[in-house]
C-alpha positions in Angstrom: 65.7 65.4 -62.0 63.1 65.4 -59.1 64.3 68.9 -58.1 63.3 70.2 -61.5 59.9 68.5 -61.6 56.6 68.5 -59.9 57.1 64.9 -58.8 54.2 62.6 -58.2 55.1 59.0 -57.1 52.3 57.5 -59.2 53.5 59.2 -62.4 57.2 58.4 -61.6 60.2 60.6 -62.3 59.9 60.6 -66.1 56.1 61.0 -66.1 56.0 64.0 -63.7 55.7 67.4 -65.3 58.8 69.5 -65.8 58.7 72.9 -64.0 62.4 74.0 -64.3 63.6 76.2 -61.5 60.1 76.6 -60.0 61.0 74.8 -56.8 64.2 76.8 -56.4 62.3 80.1 -56.9 59.7 79.0 -54.3 62.5 78.4 -51.8 64.4 81.7 -52.5 61.1 83.6 -52.1 60.1 81.7 -49.0 59.8 83.6 -45.7 62.0 80.9 -44.2 64.9 81.3 -46.6 67.0 83.9 -44.8 66.3 82.3 -41.4 67.4 78.9 -42.6 70.6 80.4 -44.2 71.4 82.4 -41.2 71.0 79.5 -38.7 72.8 77.0 -40.9 75.8 79.4 -41.4 76.0 80.5 -37.8 75.8 77.0 -36.3 78.5 75.8 -38.8 80.7 78.8 -38.1 80.4 78.5 -34.4 81.1 74.8 -34.5 84.2 75.4 -36.7 85.4 78.4 -34.7 85.1 76.8 -31.3 85.2 73.1 -32.2 88.1 72.9 -34.7 90.9 74.2 -32.5 90.0 72.0 -29.4 91.2 68.6 -30.8 94.5 70.3 -31.8 95.1 71.8 -28.4 94.1 68.6 -26.7 96.5 66.6 -28.9 99.4 69.0 -28.1 98.7 68.9 -24.4 98.3 65.1 -24.4 101.6 64.8 -26.3 103.3 66.6 -23.4 102.2 64.0 -20.9 104.7 61.2 -20.1 103.7 57.7 -21.2 101.8 55.9 -18.4 98.5 55.0 -16.9 97.3 58.6 -16.5 97.9 59.4 -20.2 96.2 56.3 -21.4 93.3 56.9 -19.0 92.8 60.5 -20.3 92.9 59.3 -23.9 90.3 56.5 -23.2 87.9 58.9 -21.3 88.2 61.5 -24.0 87.3 59.0 -26.8 84.2 57.5 -25.0 81.7 60.3 -25.8 82.2 59.7 -29.5 80.7 56.2 -29.1 77.6 57.4 -27.3 74.5 57.4 -29.4 73.2 60.9 -30.3 69.8 59.9 -28.9 71.5 59.1 -25.5 73.5 62.4 -25.7 70.3 64.4 -26.3 68.6 62.5 -23.4 71.5 63.5 -21.2 71.1 67.1 -22.3 67.4 67.1 -21.6 68.0 65.7 -18.1 70.8 68.0 -17.2 68.9 71.1 -18.4 65.5 70.1 -17.0 63.8 73.1 -15.3 62.6 70.9 -12.4 65.3 68.3 -11.7 68.2 69.3 -14.0 71.7 69.5 -12.4 72.4 72.8 -14.1 69.3 74.5 -12.7 69.9 73.0 -9.3 73.4 74.6 -9.3 71.9 77.9 -10.4 69.4 77.7 -7.6 72.3 77.5 -5.1 73.4 80.9 -6.3 69.9 82.4 -6.1 69.3 82.3 -9.9 65.9 81.5 -11.2 65.5 78.2 -13.2 66.0 78.6 -16.9 64.1 76.5 -19.5 67.2 76.1 -21.7 65.6 74.0 -24.4 62.7 76.4 -24.8 64.8 79.5 -25.0 66.0 80.3 -28.6 69.0 82.1 -27.3 70.4 79.1 -25.6 70.1 76.6 -28.4 73.3 77.4 -30.3 75.4 77.3 -27.1 73.9 73.9 -26.1 74.4 72.4 -29.6 78.0 73.6 -30.1 79.2 72.8 -26.6 77.7 69.3 -26.7 79.2 68.6 -30.1 82.7 69.7 -28.9 82.4 67.5 -25.8 81.4 64.5 -28.0 84.0 64.9 -30.7 87.2 66.5 -29.4 88.8 63.3 -28.1 88.1 61.3 -31.2 89.1 64.3 -33.4 92.5 64.4 -31.7 93.5 60.9 -32.9 94.6 62.1 -36.3 96.7 64.9 -34.8 98.3 62.5 -32.4 99.1 60.2 -35.3 100.7 63.1 -37.2 102.7 64.1 -34.1 104.0 60.5 -33.7 105.4 60.8 -37.2 107.6 63.9 -36.5 111.3 63.2 -36.6 112.6 62.9 -33.0 116.0 64.3 -34.0 114.3 67.7 -34.3 113.4 67.5 -30.6 116.9 66.2 -29.6 118.6 69.1 -31.5 116.3 71.6 -29.9 116.9 70.2 -26.5 120.7 70.4 -27.0 120.1 74.1 -27.9 118.4 74.6 -24.6 114.8 74.8 -25.9 112.0 74.4 -23.3 109.0 72.1 -23.8 106.9 75.1 -24.7 109.5 76.2 -27.4 109.6 72.7 -28.8 105.9 72.5 -29.0 105.6 76.0 -30.6 108.5 75.7 -33.1 108.5 72.0 -34.0 105.3 70.2 -33.2 102.8 72.9 -34.3 104.6 73.7 -37.6 104.8 70.0 -38.5 101.0 69.7 -37.9 100.1 72.6 -40.3 99.6 70.3 -43.4 97.2 68.1 -41.4 95.4 71.0 -40.0 95.0 72.6 -43.4 93.6 69.4 -45.0 91.1 68.9 -42.2 90.1 72.6 -42.4 89.4 72.3 -46.1 87.2 69.2 -45.5 85.4 71.0 -42.7 84.8 74.1 -44.9 83.5 71.8 -47.6 80.7 70.6 -45.3 80.0 74.0 -43.8 76.3 73.9 -44.8 75.9 70.3 -43.6 74.9 70.7 -40.0 74.2 67.5 -38.0 70.4 67.5 -38.4 69.9 64.4 -36.3 70.8 66.2 -33.0 68.8 69.3 -34.0 65.7 67.3 -34.8 65.9 65.7 -31.3 66.7 68.9 -29.5 64.6 71.6 -31.2 60.9 72.4 -31.0 58.7 75.1 -32.5 59.7 77.6 -29.8 63.3 77.4 -30.9 62.9 77.4 -34.6 64.1 81.0 -34.7 67.7 79.9 -34.0 67.6 76.1 -34.4 65.9 75.5 -37.8 68.5 74.8 -40.5 68.3 73.8 -44.1 68.7 70.0 -43.4 65.9 70.0 -40.8 63.6 72.0 -43.2 64.3 69.4 -45.9 63.4 66.7 -43.5 60.1 68.3 -42.6 59.2 69.1 -46.2 60.3 65.8 -47.7 59.5 63.2 -45.0 56.7 64.8 -43.0 54.9 66.7 -45.8 55.9 64.4 -48.7 56.8 67.4 -50.9 59.6 65.5 -52.6 60.4 67.9 -55.4 60.6 71.0 -53.1 62.8 69.2 -50.6 65.1 67.7 -53.3 65.6 71.2 -54.8 66.6 72.6 -51.4 69.0 69.7 -50.8 70.5 70.2 -54.2 71.0 73.9 -53.6 72.7 73.0 -50.3 75.1 70.5 -51.9 76.0 73.0 -54.6 77.0 75.6 -52.0 79.1 73.0 -50.2 80.8 72.0 -53.5 81.6 75.7 -54.2 83.0 76.2 -50.7 85.2 73.1 -51.0 86.6 74.1 -54.3 87.2 77.7 -53.2 88.9 76.8 -49.9 91.0 74.2 -51.6 92.2 76.7 -54.3 93.0 79.4 -51.7 94.9 76.9 -49.5 96.9 75.7 -52.5 98.0 79.2 -53.3 98.7 80.3 -49.8 100.2 77.1 -48.2 100.9 74.8 -51.1 98.8 72.2 -49.3 95.5 71.0 -50.8 93.4 67.9 -51.5 94.5 67.8 -55.1 
């Protein structure tokens, strides 16, 4: 209801005047609308395009390792970044990319490259955001695929080995096809949250110089609703964002059900 009203805390939700789609029209006509849509979609697509396959590949490769100390160590190390606070991760990024003492700029200096102010350059923001998200989540994301792999009938591998199949052939023709239902379900869930970019990390990383590529719908809602206390306007933007996510979820689920016979319902 707040999204369709000119909300005033003193008057309350019911006492605030009704303005219909006024807040939505204000957002659609805003000079920031297309920038916010573009940044939100691009960050989500890049994260999905580069980040979604990595846990799958990691799980497949990890499955090929023999049981032992090395495999357990690799698993443990890959899970650890998931438990690091976003604030700490951002602090690490800031330190590594520092123009004065950052490790990355020091390495570039060895090759005669001038220091780069990564966090002040709009062109670098998406690369930093996506790559750090992949590093933080690929190990934890591989757990569900490893669980699915452990449920594959071992007789399939034994039969393939009798037929002379190599480890690559067994992975390509047995492991990967058996993972397809799990992959499809997770892809549907990811597509359903395409417009929900992790705003916590963006808020900690971005600044006015990188708004051009970093500002997304969720961070705009934060600034309008929390910093400027424009509750009706921010609620309308958030509602619009959630409706788009719902449409995407229903659409991808319907397409998946027709093409692969795998869906959420």
